[in-house]
N, C-alpha and C positions, 0 to 999 in steps of 0.2 A: 504493500500500500504506500502511496505517495501522499503525504500530508503537507499542505501549505500552512505555515505558521506566521501569524502576525501578532504584534502586541504593542501596547502603548501608542495607539493611533492618535489619541487626544484630539479628535475631530479633524485630523489632517487628511481630508478626503483625497487630495491630489496624489499623495504618495500611496495611499491605500488603493486607488484606482490602478496605479502602475503595478503594484504587487499582485493584485487580482488578475490583471492581464498576463503577467508572467506565469502565474499559477495555471491559468487556462492554457497558455502555450506549452506549458510543461506537463500537461495532462495529469494534474494532481487529482486524487480521488475524493479528497475532503479538505476543507479549509477550517482552521481553528484559530480563534483569537484568544489571547491570554490576558485580556482585561485592559482597563483604562481605554476603552474603545470610544465611546461618546462621553466627552468630559463635561460633567455637571457643573464644573467651576470655571469653564472657559467663557469669556465674553465675546469670542471671535466668531461664534456660530460654527456651522459645518456639520452639526449633528444630523440634520435631515439628510444631507447627501451621504454621509457615512452610513446611516441606517439603511438608506435605499440600496447602497452597494452591498451591504451585508445580506440584505434580503434577496437581491438579484443573484448573488453567488451562493446562497444557502449556507452562509457561514454560521457555524456553531461556536460555542466557547464559554468562557468563564468571566465573572466580574472581577473588577479591581477596586482600589480605594477611590479612584476618581469617578467611577460610574456606579458605585455601590448603591447610592440613593436612587438611581434610575432603574436598577435591576431588582432591588429587594426592598419590600416594605416602603414603597415610594410615598412621601408625604404630599399632601395636596398642593403645597406651595411650589414643589418641584414639578408636579403634573401640570400646573398652570403655565409653566414656562416652555413646555415641549409639546410637539405635535403627537397625536395618537400613534402615528407610524413609528416615531422614535421610541416611544414607550413600549409599543408592541414588540419591535425587533429586539431592543436591548433587554426588555423584560424576559426574553427567552434564555438569557445567559444563566449558567449554572454556577454553583460554588466551586466545583471542580469537575474534571472529566478524566475518565480512564479509558484509553483505547489500547487494546492488547495489553502489553506490558509497559505502557507509557502513562505517566501521571501528568496531567496538565492543570496548572493553577497559576494565579497571578503572582502569589508569593509561595514560599516553600510549603510543603505538605504538612508541616507541624503547626502552621498558622490556622486558626479558626476563621474560615471565610465569612462567617456570620457575625464576627466581631470586628467592626470597622476600625476600632482602635488598633487591633493587631495588624490589620491591613495597612494602616498608615505608618506604623512604627518603623522608623529608620534611625534609632537612637544611638547606635554605635558610632563612635568617632575615634579612629576611622572605622568604616564599615568592615566587618569581618565576615565575608561571604563564606569562608570555609567553615566557620563555626555554625552558620546557618545551614550549610549543606550537611554537616555532620548530624545535626538534629533532624533534618529532613530525611536522611537515610534511615534513621531509627523510627521515623513516623510512617514510612511507606515501604512496603516490600517490593514495589515495582522495580524493574531493571533501570528505567530512565525516568527522571523527573524534569519537566520543562517549565520554566517560570519566566515572567516578564519583570516589570516593576523597576529593575535596577538600571535600565537604559544602557546596556553594554552586552558584549559577548563575553561569556565566562563559563568554564566547565571544570568539574572535579569528579574524581572517584573517591571512594572512602579512604583511599591512601593519601589523598591530597589534591591540590589544584593541578590542572593540566596546563601545559605550555601551549595555550590556544586562545586566540583573541578574535576569532571570526574572519581571519584573512585567508583561510583555506577550509576545505571540508573537514568535518569532525567524524572520524570513523569509530564505531562502537565495537569493542571486542566481545566475543562470546563469553558469557559467564561473568563479565564485569558489570558494575553498576555505575550510573552516571547522574549527576546533577548539572543541568545546563540552563544558563540564563540566555534568553533571546533578546537581541538588541531591538530598539524601538523603531516603529514605522515612521514616527515624526522625525527621527534622525535619518531616515532613508534606508531602513533595513527590513528584510523579511527573511524567511528561511523555508527550505524544502526538506522535509524529513522523509527519507526513503526507508521504510522499515524492512523491506525485503533485502536491500543492499546494506542495511545497517550503517547509514551515513546521513549526516545533517549538512546541507549545503547552504551557507550564508549567501544572500543575494541582495544587491543594491536595488532600491526601488524609489530613488528620487529622480527628478527631472534632469539634473545635471549628469547623473550617471547614465541615464538612458540616451542622452544626446551626445555623449562622449564617443 
């Protein structure tokens, strides 16, 4: 199976449109968003276009800290600000997804996705991603965990961080476990996960990269 992965779109419809076109051309079987898709805190708009694209491409996924109030227990003051189409599409997002032996969530599997304070917490200074990955490995038995939130490429096994920053494909070894951070769409990144070939391919999805 080939999965198209997007995360941290933050209403950036232009880059999302490019990512979705790449996925279509690459014959992906399913597209998953890892949260912070339609940003409830952005004054720039774009949520309607993002929601329309998600609907058109049958994108499924999970919620994050920026779209939590749009996806779960949405208050009336938020409903009043967004169209029914946005609330319908984003409201389909789940706390987490498991596909095969892959766990998808906005933050690590140890975080309670129904607790927005845990979704927001980035209190470490500096951020210790390996510590978070270690707790996540204990929280989920899946072979691979994929998260967004941190706006970068990063990966680790239980033994420690990998020498990988998204500049080349990441290949998964049989019998090994992985914790992988996917870089943000609003920064011009998406990914293609080929579960049959056991590889994650980082892909640029910004207008500058497409015209180069």
